C-alpha positions as CSV (number, residue, x, y, z in Angstrom):
1,M,137.6,110.0,208.4
2,I,134.6,112.5,209.2
3,R,132.8,112.1,212.5
4,G,129.5,112.9,213.5
5,F,128.1,115.2,215.6
6,A,126.0,114.4,218.5
7,L,123.8,116.3,220.9
8,S,122.8,114.9,224.1
9,P,119.0,116.1,225.5
10,A,120.4,117.9,228.1
11,A,122.6,120.0,225.9
12,L,119.7,120.5,223.6
13,D,117.5,121.8,226.5
14,D,120.2,124.0,227.8
15,L,120.9,125.5,224.3
16,A,116.9,126.3,224.2
17,R,116.9,128.0,227.2
18,G,119.6,130.2,226.0
19,G,122.6,128.4,227.2
20,P,125.8,127.8,225.1
21,V,126.7,125.7,221.9
22,P,128.2,122.6,223.1
23,G,131.6,121.5,221.7
24,D,133.9,123.8,220.0
25,P,132.1,126.5,217.6
26,A,135.2,127.2,216.1
27,A,135.7,123.5,214.9
28,M,132.2,123.4,213.7
29,E,132.3,126.2,211.4
30,R,135.8,125.0,210.2
31,G,134.4,121.4,209.6
32,K,131.3,123.0,207.6
33,N,133.7,125.4,205.5
34,I,136.0,122.2,204.7
35,L,133.0,119.9,203.7
36,L,132.0,123.2,201.3
37,V,135.2,123.0,199.9
38,H,135.4,119.5,199.0
39,A,132.0,120.2,197.5
40,V,133.2,123.1,195.5
41,V,136.3,120.9,194.2
42,A,133.9,117.9,193.7
43,R,131.4,119.9,191.3
44,S,133.8,121.6,189.5
45,R,135.5,118.5,188.5
46,A,132.1,116.8,188.0
47,L,130.9,119.5,185.5
48,D,134.3,120.1,183.7
49,H,134.5,123.6,184.9
50,P,137.1,125.5,183.2
51,G,138.6,126.6,186.8
52,A,138.5,122.9,187.8
53,P,142.2,122.3,187.2
54,A,143.3,125.4,189.2
55,T,140.7,124.6,192.0
56,A,142.2,121.0,192.0
57,D,145.8,122.3,192.3
58,A,144.7,124.5,195.3
59,Y,143.0,121.8,197.1
60,R,146.1,120.1,196.9
61,L,148.4,122.8,198.0
62,L,145.9,123.3,201.0
63,A,146.3,119.5,202.0
64,R,150.1,120.0,201.9
65,I,150.1,123.1,204.1
66,Q,147.8,121.4,206.2
67,Q,150.3,118.6,207.0
68,A,153.0,121.2,207.2
69,A,151.4,123.8,209.6
70,P,147.9,122.7,210.7
71,S,147.3,125.7,212.8
72,A,147.7,128.2,209.9
73,A,145.7,125.8,207.5
74,A,142.7,125.6,210.5
75,E,142.9,129.4,210.5
76,A,142.4,130.2,207.0
77,L,139.9,127.1,206.6
78,G,137.9,128.4,209.6
79,Y,137.4,131.9,208.3
80,P,133.6,132.5,208.5
81,L,133.3,134.5,205.0
82,L,134.8,131.3,203.3
83,G,131.6,129.7,204.0
84,T,129.8,132.4,201.7
85,W,131.8,132.1,199.1
86,A,131.9,128.2,199.0
87,S,128.1,127.8,199.4
88,T,127.3,130.4,196.8
89,T,129.8,128.9,194.3
90,V,128.4,125.2,194.8
91,A,124.6,126.7,194.1
92,A,125.9,128.6,191.0
93,L,127.6,125.6,189.8
94,N,124.9,123.3,190.3
95,R,122.4,125.9,188.7
96,G,124.6,126.3,185.7
97,E,125.7,129.8,186.4
98,D,128.7,131.9,186.3
99,A,131.1,130.5,189.1
100,T,134.6,130.8,189.9
101,P,135.7,127.9,191.8
102,Q,139.3,128.7,191.2
103,R,139.1,131.3,193.7
104,L,139.9,128.5,196.2
105,A,143.6,129.3,194.9
106,A,143.4,132.7,196.6
107,L,142.6,130.8,200.0
108,A,145.6,128.3,199.5
109,A,147.7,131.4,199.2
110,T,146.5,132.7,202.4
111,A,147.0,129.9,204.2
112,A,150.6,129.6,202.8
113,L,151.1,133.2,203.7
114,M,150.0,132.2,207.3
115,A,152.2,129.2,207.4
116,G,155.2,131.1,206.3
117,I,156.3,128.1,204.6
118,P,158.5,128.5,201.4
119,V,156.1,128.0,198.5
120,T,154.9,129.4,195.3
121,A,151.0,129.9,195.1
122,S,149.1,130.9,191.9
123,F,145.7,132.6,191.5
124,T,144.0,135.3,189.9
125,T,142.7,138.7,190.1
126,S,139.8,140.3,190.4
127,T,139.1,143.5,188.7
128,E,141.9,146.1,189.8
129,M,142.8,143.9,192.9
130,A,144.4,140.8,194.1
131,E,142.7,139.2,197.2
132,L,143.9,136.9,200.1
133,P,140.7,136.0,202.0
134,G,141.1,137.0,205.9
135,L,144.0,138.9,205.4
136,G,143.3,141.7,202.8
137,R,143.9,142.7,199.4
138,L,146.3,144.5,197.1
139,L,144.5,147.3,194.9
140,L,146.3,147.3,191.4
141,P,144.7,150.3,189.6
142,G,144.1,149.4,185.6
143,V,144.9,145.6,186.1
144,P,142.1,143.5,184.7
145,A,140.4,140.5,186.3
146,N,141.9,137.2,185.8
147,E,145.4,138.2,185.4
148,P,147.8,135.4,186.9
149,V,149.3,136.3,190.5
150,T,151.8,134.6,192.2
151,L,152.7,134.4,195.8
152,L,156.4,134.1,196.5
153,I,157.5,133.1,199.7
154,P,161.4,132.4,199.8
155,T,163.0,130.1,201.7
156,P,164.3,131.9,205.3
157,S,167.9,132.0,205.7
158,P,169.3,129.5,208.5
159,P,170.3,131.5,211.8
160,R,173.6,131.7,212.5
161,A,175.2,129.4,215.2
162,A,176.0,131.1,218.5
163,A,180.2,131.5,218.8
164,D,180.4,129.5,221.5
165,S,177.9,126.5,220.8
166,P,178.1,124.1,218.0
167,A,176.1,124.7,215.1
168,S,173.0,122.4,214.7
169,P,170.5,121.8,211.9
170,T,167.6,124.2,212.1
171,P,164.2,122.6,211.2
172,H,162.1,124.2,208.5
173,H,158.3,123.1,207.8
174,Q,158.6,121.8,204.4
175,P,155.5,121.1,202.5
176,A,154.6,117.5,202.8
177,A,153.6,115.0,200.0
178,A,150.7,115.9,198.3
179,A,147.2,114.6,200.1
180,S,143.9,114.1,198.6
181,G,142.7,117.5,200.5
182,P,142.1,119.1,203.8
183,A,141.7,116.4,206.5
184,D,139.0,115.8,208.7
185,P,136.9,118.8,209.6
186,T,136.5,117.7,213.2
187,S,140.0,117.7,213.6
188,R,140.8,119.6,217.0
189,H,143.7,121.9,215.7
190,Q,143.0,125.5,216.9
191,P,143.5,128.3,215.0
192,S,146.5,130.5,216.1
193,T,147.9,133.8,215.0
194,I,150.9,132.1,213.3
195,G,151.4,134.2,210.0
196,G,148.0,135.8,210.7
197,P,148.9,139.2,211.5
198,V,152.6,138.9,210.8
199,G,153.5,137.8,207.4
200,P,156.9,136.0,206.6
201,P,159.7,138.4,205.6
202,S,160.0,139.0,201.8
203,A,156.8,137.7,200.8
204,C,155.7,139.1,197.7
205,L,152.8,139.3,195.1
206,E,154.1,139.0,191.5
207,V,151.4,140.7,188.9
208,A,152.2,141.2,185.2
209,G,155.9,140.5,185.8
210,E,156.1,143.3,188.7
211,R,156.8,142.4,192.4
212,F,154.8,144.0,195.1
213,P,156.6,143.4,198.5
214,L,153.8,142.4,201.2
215,P,154.1,144.2,204.6
216,H,155.2,142.1,207.5
217,D,152.3,143.5,209.3
218,L,149.3,142.2,207.1
219,R,146.7,144.1,209.3
220,V,147.8,147.5,208.0
221,T,147.2,149.7,204.9
222,V,150.2,150.7,203.2
223,A,151.4,152.0,199.9
224,V,153.4,149.3,198.0
225,G,154.9,150.6,194.6
226,G,152.2,151.8,192.5
227,A,149.9,149.5,194.2
228,R,148.1,149.7,197.7
229,W,147.8,147.0,200.6
230,E,144.4,147.1,202.6
231,G,144.6,144.6,205.3
232,V,141.7,143.0,207.3
233,R,142.2,145.1,210.6
234,D,142.1,143.6,214.0
235,V,140.2,145.5,216.6
236,G,139.4,142.7,219.0
237,F,137.3,141.3,216.0
238,L,138.6,141.1,212.5
239,L,137.0,144.2,211.0
240,D,136.5,142.9,207.3
241,D,135.5,145.7,204.9
242,V,137.6,144.4,201.6
243,D,136.2,140.7,201.3
244,P,134.0,141.0,198.1
245,W,131.8,137.9,199.6
246,R,131.6,139.8,203.3
247,F,127.8,139.9,203.3
248,P,125.4,138.0,201.0
249,G,121.8,139.5,199.9
250,P,120.4,143.1,199.2
251,I,122.1,145.0,202.4
252,Q,124.9,147.0,201.0
253,P,128.4,146.5,203.0
254,L,130.4,149.7,203.5
255,G,133.6,150.0,201.6
256,R,137.0,150.4,202.9
257,L,137.0,152.6,206.1
258,S,139.7,155.0,207.3
259,D,141.8,154.6,209.9
260,V,139.9,157.0,212.1
261,E,136.8,155.1,211.1
262,A,138.1,151.8,212.0
263,E,139.5,153.0,215.5
264,A,136.3,154.0,216.5
265,W,134.5,150.8,215.6
266,G,136.9,149.1,217.4
267,A,136.4,151.6,220.3
268,V,132.9,151.2,220.6
269,L,133.0,147.2,219.9
270,D,135.6,147.2,222.7
271,Q,133.3,149.0,225.3
272,A,130.3,146.8,224.1
273,R,132.4,143.7,224.9
274,G,133.1,145.6,228.4
275,V,129.2,145.8,228.7
276,L,128.8,142.2,228.1
277,K,131.2,140.9,230.2
278,A,130.2,142.9,233.3
279,R,126.5,142.3,233.1
280,H,126.0,139.5,230.3
281,P,128.9,137.2,231.2
282,G,127.1,134.0,229.3
283,V,126.6,136.2,226.3
284,A,130.1,137.3,226.5
285,R,131.4,133.7,226.7
286,A,129.3,132.8,223.7
287,L,130.4,135.8,221.5
288,E,134.1,134.7,222.6
289,G,133.6,131.2,221.1
290,I,131.6,132.0,218.1
291,T,132.0,135.6,216.5
292,K,135.4,136.1,214.7
293,V,134.6,138.9,212.0
294,V,132.5,142.0,212.2
295,V,131.3,143.3,208.6
296,P,130.3,147.0,208.8
297,I,127.1,147.4,206.6
298,A,125.2,150.7,205.5
299,P,122.7,152.0,208.2
300,P,118.8,152.1,207.5
301,E,117.1,155.4,206.9
302,A,116.6,155.3,210.5
303,G,117.9,153.3,213.5
304,T,120.5,150.6,213.0
305,R,120.6,147.0,211.4
306,S,122.4,143.8,211.6
307,A,122.3,140.3,210.6
308,T,123.9,137.1,210.5
309,A,124.3,135.1,207.6
310,R,123.5,131.3,207.4
311,T,126.7,130.7,205.7
312,A,128.9,132.8,208.2
313,Y,127.8,132.1,211.3
314,G,131.4,133.2,212.8
315,S,130.7,136.8,211.4
316,V,128.2,139.7,212.6
317,A,127.2,142.4,209.9
318,M,126.1,145.5,211.4
319,S,125.5,149.3,211.0
320,W,127.3,152.0,213.1
321,P,125.8,151.4,216.6
322,H,124.5,154.5,218.5
323,D,126.6,153.7,221.6
324,A,128.3,151.0,223.5
325,R,124.9,149.5,224.8
326,S,123.5,149.6,221.3
327,A,126.2,147.8,219.9
328,A,126.3,145.1,223.1
329,L,122.6,144.6,222.3
330,T,123.4,144.1,218.7
331,L,126.1,141.4,219.5
332,A,123.6,139.6,222.0
333,H,121.0,139.5,219.3
334,E,123.4,138.1,216.7
335,V,125.2,135.5,218.7
336,Q,121.6,133.8,219.2
337,H,121.2,134.0,215.5
338,A,124.7,132.2,215.2
339,K,124.0,129.6,218.1
340,L,120.6,128.2,216.3
341,T,122.1,128.6,213.0
342,M,124.7,126.1,213.9
343,L,122.1,124.0,215.3
344,M,119.8,124.1,212.1
345,D,123.0,123.2,210.2
346,L,123.0,119.9,212.0
347,F,119.4,119.2,212.9
348,D,116.1,119.6,211.4
349,L,114.0,121.8,213.7
350,V,111.5,122.6,211.2
351,R,109.8,120.2,208.6
352,P,111.7,120.1,205.3
353,G,109.2,122.1,203.0
354,A,107.1,123.3,205.7
355,R,104.8,125.7,203.9
356,G,103.0,128.8,205.5
357,H,104.1,132.2,206.6
358,Y,103.4,133.9,210.2
359,Y,102.9,137.0,211.9
360,A,106.5,137.9,213.8
361,P,106.0,140.8,216.5
362,W,109.3,142.3,215.1
363,R,108.8,142.3,211.3
364,D,106.4,144.0,208.8
365,D,106.3,140.9,206.4
366,P,105.2,137.5,207.2
367,R,107.9,134.9,208.0
368,P,108.3,131.4,207.2
369,A,108.7,129.0,210.1
370,A,112.4,128.7,210.0
371,A,112.6,132.3,210.1
372,L,110.1,132.9,212.9
373,L,112.2,130.4,214.9
374,Q,115.3,132.4,214.3
375,G,113.6,135.6,215.4
376,A,112.1,134.0,218.3
377,Y,115.3,132.8,219.6
378,A,117.2,136.0,218.8
379,H,114.5,138.2,220.8
380,M,114.5,135.8,223.6
381,G,118.3,136.9,223.6
382,V,117.2,140.6,223.3
383,A,115.0,140.1,226.4
384,G,117.4,138.5,228.2
385,F,119.6,141.7,227.5
386,W,117.0,144.0,228.7
387,R,116.4,141.9,231.7
388,A,119.7,142.5,233.2
389,E,119.9,146.3,232.1
390,R,116.8,147.3,233.6
391,H,118.3,147.2,237.0
392,V,121.5,149.2,236.4
393,A,119.9,151.5,233.3
394,A,119.9,155.5,233.4
395,D,116.5,154.9,231.7
396,P,114.9,152.0,233.5
397,E,111.5,152.6,232.1
398,V,112.7,152.0,228.8
399,A,114.8,148.9,229.7
400,H,111.6,147.2,231.7
401,S,109.6,148.0,228.7
402,E,111.7,146.5,226.1
403,F,112.1,143.3,228.1
404,A,108.6,143.1,228.8
405,R,107.8,143.5,225.0
406,W,110.5,141.3,223.9
407,R,109.8,138.6,226.4
408,D,106.0,138.6,225.3
409,A,106.9,138.8,221.5
410,A,109.3,135.5,221.8
411,H,106.6,133.8,223.9
412,E,104.0,134.4,221.1
413,A,106.0,133.5,218.4
414,C,106.9,130.4,219.9
415,L,103.1,129.5,220.5
416,T,102.4,130.1,216.8
417,L,105.4,127.8,215.9
418,L,103.9,124.9,218.5
419,T,100.2,125.2,216.6
420,S,101.5,125.6,213.2
421,G,102.4,121.9,212.5
422,T,105.7,123.0,211.0
423,V,108.3,122.0,213.5
424,T,109.8,118.4,214.0
425,A,109.8,116.6,217.3
426,L,113.0,117.8,217.8
427,G,111.8,121.2,217.2
428,R,109.0,120.9,219.3
429,R,111.3,119.9,222.2
430,F,113.7,123.0,221.5
431,V,110.5,125.5,221.4
432,E,109.1,124.1,224.7
433,G,112.5,124.4,226.3
434,M,112.5,128.3,225.1
435,L,109.1,128.7,226.5
436,E,110.4,127.7,229.9
437,T,112.6,130.3,230.0
438,L,110.1,132.9,228.6
439,A,107.3,131.8,230.8
440,A,109.6,132.3,234.0
441,W,110.7,135.6,232.6
442,R,106.8,136.8,232.0
443,A,106.1,136.0,235.7
444,E,108.6,138.5,236.7
445,R,107.2,142.1,237.8
446,V,107.5,144.9,235.5
447,P,106.4,148.4,236.7
448,A,102.8,149.3,235.4
449,E,103.7,152.4,233.2
450,A,106.7,150.2,231.3
451,S,104.2,147.1,230.8
452,A,101.5,149.7,229.2
453,L,104.0,151.3,227.2
454,A,105.2,147.8,225.7
455,H,101.6,146.5,225.3
456,R,100.9,149.7,223.3
457,A,103.8,149.3,221.1
458,A,102.8,145.6,220.4
459,T,99.3,146.5,219.7
460,R,100.3,149.0,217.1
461,H,102.8,146.9,215.4
462,R,100.1,144.1,215.2
463,L,97.2,146.9,213.8
464,Q,99.8,148.2,211.3
465,W,100.9,144.6,209.9
466,A,97.1,143.8,209.7
467,A,96.2,146.9,207.7
468,R,99.5,146.1,205.4
469,H,98.5,142.6,204.8
470,D,94.5,142.9,204.8
471,T,94.3,140.5,207.7
């Protein structure tokens, strides 16, 4: 049975003021992904898609794994980037466009490998690679797409009984009888590292009659015969630079990082989390509960960029940050997007079909109401970051100025939303909660020079925007 999600008025108000997401964010993302997987299977079957039989087989295998090793299934089904593939696939199926619902078989293979249960799982290659979502990929030069791949996990040998103790049966997790599909998405099974970074001994992938043994540590990069295994590295976050669905849209994700580059990312992200834990504990806790994956993306011509996909709110896409503080600011900004995306997945804060585009003090283009709300909430997080940093920064004038600019920008956007007629009653309550925090912050003293600097930057942006859009 699928259970609903309730949100008390007090919890909504706390979230509006910048507080935490109530409940278990990881379970919420896993539940969303399971519902999307249900939809992939159902739509491929209803449309008689050529990949529907393989998709249904993968669904049944996932159900068996969930019964035999629920933590491993939860980890595979909760991987944030699964949501991007699944939602894109459902949309493509509905539009009659090319879609690969049978990629679900690769996810089932991932779950089997994480569980370490003896099973044979079949899926197909992408061009020159076999992918195991959330774990990595096997590069296979010259191998075309849609070649059969078989994951082979042998039955482990039972341990020898100690000489001075009687032999006793060794319990093994065996696949349970086939079920209809992955169970209740609100299941409280917590993801674990069972088989995650460490796979079962002797597991291998068989492609075109050749077997490629997988490394026991699946997070590494290693040559495997004439192929190469590239694992998703664990640097405190999972640094995913291999999943083809790792970021939707026009922003280009970076290709495979070198080991040196990955270590540098790990170091700066670790330092950034140190900044957050020391001076922004609420942000640090939110990040710990929500964000699992970092996707490196190409930088803009100047500065940095970052984004959180609606379909994968447990991941952050970001370009290389300037330093630990820059990385911490990016994470503080993006976790706000993640929190609000989770809420907007469940409740309408903006009227469905609302029209109109509005000025956003942080963008060069007019924004629809839902995007303006997202930006306002994220920049309230930015203002909160600088509010704390201004008291410890080596450049206090910059920090004070940034605080003043973004608290005022978020405040302006909230007022725009309230007068636009686009927010629902729940959305109005949420925006009014934001305004409570922002009004208190606007009453805080900022040095005159920093305040003037913020005002000049805001005015310049408004004038440039007006000139660009002839308003």
